[in-house]
C-alpha positions in Angstrom: 5.0 -39.9 -18.6 8.5 -39.8 -20.4 10.6 -36.3 -20.0 9.3 -35.2 -23.9 5.7 -35.2 -22.2 6.6 -33.4 -19.4 8.1 -30.6 -21.0 5.8 -30.4 -23.1 3.4 -29.6 -20.7 5.5 -27.4 -18.8 6.0 -25.4 -22.1 2.4 -25.1 -22.8 1.8 -23.5 -18.7 4.7 -21.0 -19.2 3.4 -20.1 -22.5 -0.5 -19.6 -21.2 0.6 -17.9 -17.7 3.2 -15.5 -19.7 0.1 -14.6 -21.5 -1.8 -13.7 -18.8 0.5 -11.2 -17.6 0.8 -9.5 -20.2 -3.1 -8.7 -21.1 -3.1 -7.4 -17.1 -0.2 -5.7 -17.5 -1.6 -3.6 -20.6 -3.1 0.0 -19.6 -6.3 -0.8 -19.7 -6.2 -2.1 -16.3 -6.2 1.6 -14.6 -3.3 2.7 -13.1 -3.9 5.4 -11.1 -2.9 9.1 -12.7 0.1 11.6 -11.2 -1.6 12.8 -8.1 -0.5 12.9 -5.0 -2.0 10.0 -2.6 -2.2 10.4 1.0 -3.3 8.0 3.5 -4.7 9.7 7.1 -4.8 8.7 10.2 -6.9 10.7 12.3 -6.6 10.7 16.2 -10.2 8.9 15.9 -9.0 6.1 14.3 -10.4 6.7 11.2 -8.5 6.6 8.2 -8.7 8.0 4.2 -7.9 7.3 1.7 -7.4 10.1 -1.3 -5.9 12.4 -3.5 -5.0 15.7 -1.8 -6.9 18.7 -3.4 -5.4 21.4 -1.2 -3.8 21.7 2.5 -2.5 24.4 4.7 -1.6 25.4 8.0 -5.3 24.5 9.5 -6.3 21.6 7.5 -6.3 18.8 4.5 -8.8 18.4 2.1 -8.3 15.0 -0.2 -10.7 13.5 -2.5 -11.7 10.4 -0.9 -13.4 7.1 -3.2 -17.3 7.0 -3.2 -16.9 10.0 -0.9 -15.5 13.0 -2.0 -13.8 16.2 -1.2 -12.9 15.2 2.5 -11.3 18.2 4.8 -9.4 16.6 7.9 -8.5 19.4 10.6 -4.5 19.2 10.9 -5.2 19.3 14.5 -6.9 15.9 14.8 -4.8 14.5 12.3 -2.5 11.4 13.7 -0.6 10.6 10.8 0.0 11.3 7.5 1.6 9.4 4.8 2.0 9.8 1.0 1.3 6.8 -1.1 2.7 5.2 -3.9 0.5 5.8 -6.8 1.1 2.7 -8.3 -0.4 0.7 -5.6 -3.6 3.4 -6.6 -5.8 1.3 -10.0 -9.2 2.3 -10.9 -9.6 5.0 -7.7 -8.5 2.6 -5.1 -5.9 1.6 -3.1 -4.5 -1.8 -3.4 -2.4 -2.9 -0.5 0.5 -4.7 -0.6 0.5 -8.4 -1.3 0.6 -10.1 2.5 2.3 -13.5 0.6 3.8 -12.3 -2.3 7.0 -14.8 -1.7 5.9 -18.0 -1.8 2.6 -20.3 -3.0 1.0 -22.5 -1.4 4.0 -24.0 -0.6 7.0 -23.2 -3.2 8.8 -20.3 -2.9 9.3 -17.5 -5.9 12.1 -15.3 -6.2 11.1 -12.7 -5.0 12.6 -11.5 -2.0 11.1 -10.4 1.2 11.9 -7.1 2.3 14.0 -6.3 4.6 12.2 -6.0 8.9 9.7 -7.7 7.5 8.2 -11.3 8.5 5.0 -13.7 8.5 4.3 -16.8 10.0 2.0 -19.5 7.7 0.0 -21.7 9.0 -1.2 -24.5 6.8 -3.0 -28.2 7.7 -3.2 -27.0 11.0 0.5 -28.4 12.0 2.8 -27.1 9.1 3.8 -24.0 10.8 6.4 -21.6 9.0 7.9 -18.3 10.0 10.1 -16.0 8.4 11.9 -13.2 8.4 13.9 -10.7 5.6 17.4 -10.8 7.2 18.1 -8.1 3.8 16.1 -7.0 1.0 18.0 -10.0 -0.7 18.3 -13.0 2.0 15.7 -14.2 4.4 15.7 -17.1 6.9 12.8 -19.0 8.5 12.1 -22.5 10.2 8.9 -24.3 10.6 7.7 -27.6 12.8 5.4 -30.1 13.3 4.3 -30.6 16.8 4.3 -34.4 17.1 5.7 -33.7 20.4 1.3 -32.6 21.2 0.5 -35.9 20.6 3.2 -38.1 22.6 5.0 -39.0 19.3 9.0 -38.9 20.1 10.3 -37.9 17.0 9.6 -34.3 15.6 9.8 -33.4 12.3 11.8 -29.1 12.0 13.4 -27.7 9.1 15.1 -24.2 8.5 15.0 -22.1 5.2 17.4 -19.8 4.0 16.9 -18.6 0.7 18.6 -15.5 -1.8 17.4 -13.3 -4.1 17.9 -10.5 -6.6 16.4 -9.0 -9.4 18.0 -9.3 -13.0 15.6 -7.2 -15.0 13.7 -3.5 -13.9 11.9 -5.1 -10.7 10.2 -7.7 -13.2 12.5 -10.7 -13.7 14.2 -12.1 -9.9 16.1 -15.3 -9.7 16.9 -16.9 -6.2 18.0 -20.3 -4.3 17.8 -22.0 -1.5 16.9 -24.7 0.9 14.5 -27.0 3.3 16.8 -28.2 5.1 15.3 -30.7 7.6 15.7 -33.2 10.4 13.8 -34.8 13.3 14.1 -34.0 16.7 13.4 -36.8 19.1 15.8 -39.6 17.1 19.0 -40.0 15.2 18.1 -39.8 12.0 19.7 -38.5 9.3 19.5 -34.9 7.5 17.1 -34.5 4.6 15.7 -31.9 2.7 15.6 -30.1 -1.0 17.9 -27.2 -3.0 16.1 -25.0 -5.1 16.6 -22.6 -7.6 14.2 -20.3 -9.0 13.1 -17.7 -11.6 9.9 -15.4 -11.0 9.2 -13.3 -14.3 6.7 -10.9 -13.5 5.9 -8.6 -10.0 4.2 -9.2 -6.7 0.8 -8.9 -8.1 1.1 -10.8 -11.0 4.1 -13.5 -11.5 4.9 -17.0 -13.1 7.9 -19.0 -11.1 9.6 -21.7 -12.9 11.3 -23.8 -10.3 13.7 -26.7 -10.1 15.0 -28.6 -7.2 16.5 -31.8 -6.2 15.8 -33.1 -2.5 18.1 -35.2 -0.5 18.7 -37.1 2.3 22.1 -37.9 4.0 24.9 -37.5 1.9 22.9 -39.0 -0.9 21.1 -35.4 -3.5 18.3 -37.7 -6.1 19.1 -37.4 -9.6 16.0 -36.9 -10.6 14.6 -32.8 -10.3 11.8 -32.1 -9.6 10.1 -29.3 -11.1 7.4 -26.8 -9.9 5.7 -24.4 -12.1 3.6 -21.6 -10.2 1.8 -17.9 -10.9 -0.6 -15.6 -8.7 -2.7 -13.2 -10.6 -4.8 -10.2 -8.5 -7.9 -10.1 -9.2 -9.0 -7.6 -7.4 -8.5 -5.5 -4.0 -9.6 -8.6 -2.7 -9.3 -12.4 -4.7 -5.6 -13.9 -5.8 -5.4 -16.5 -8.2 -2.9 -19.3 -7.4 -1.2 -21.8 -8.9 1.1 -24.1 -7.9 2.5 -27.4 -9.7 4.9 -29.9 -10.0 6.4 -32.8 -12.3 8.6 -35.0 -11.9 10.5 -37.2 -14.8 9.5 -40.7 -15.5 6.6 -40.2 -13.0 3.1 -38.8 -13.8 2.6 -35.6 -14.0 1.2 -33.7 -10.7 0.0 -30.7 -9.6 -2.5 -28.4 -7.4 -4.8 -26.0 -8.6 -6.3 -23.9 -6.3 -7.8 -20.2 -5.4 -6.9 -18.0 -2.2 -8.4 -14.8 -0.9 -6.8 -11.8 0.6 -8.8 -9.3 2.3 -7.8 -5.7 2.7 -7.0 -4.6 6.5 
């Protein structure tokens, strides 16, 4: 496939996914009314999500979905936290996306908040950890533990990423690298440098990225183009797509669905 055909494919994917983002961003998606929403955890471990009806020194009254008014005595409350109303959709509390900063493999331009981190395992053997040093810089690393099977060399890599918003938290730009090598053998370093742009928020977004691989001191002259996106269908289900294109080769990619469960 030539470069013109690849660019046409890229443009079509971007336009179609952008249209979906526009549709899902309309008010019909059911944003919460201007109410004070709270998460209340009792001493017994029960958790209630609802909007505040009334409160006094003795009790708190919430309107809880599928239950109605619930009165909780202050002496039985372990914690009471106000919730961002944007996380309430159609009367239900939507947990934050646990995988907002990347897709299956490809990263986007959304930053991992300071002090937060995660562990990711893919196909049992590929292990990644990432941690937010600041709201705009994260650092991670990974390993394929081949030493467990008696193999003398073990692939390892580090994953620095810098991100920053450029337009009302709806457009982000970022850059990073996968810097890798093999432990247990004498070999040159290898990896990938990349830049990404992400349109949307942590529940629905589209990312276009470009990267260049390297081995030792040589950097590839052929870019790797990535187009990925996600849309949150409901509280529990996300649709993810991750696609890769290399000029002068046949276009290939991954189209997949991932389901995440509420806590």
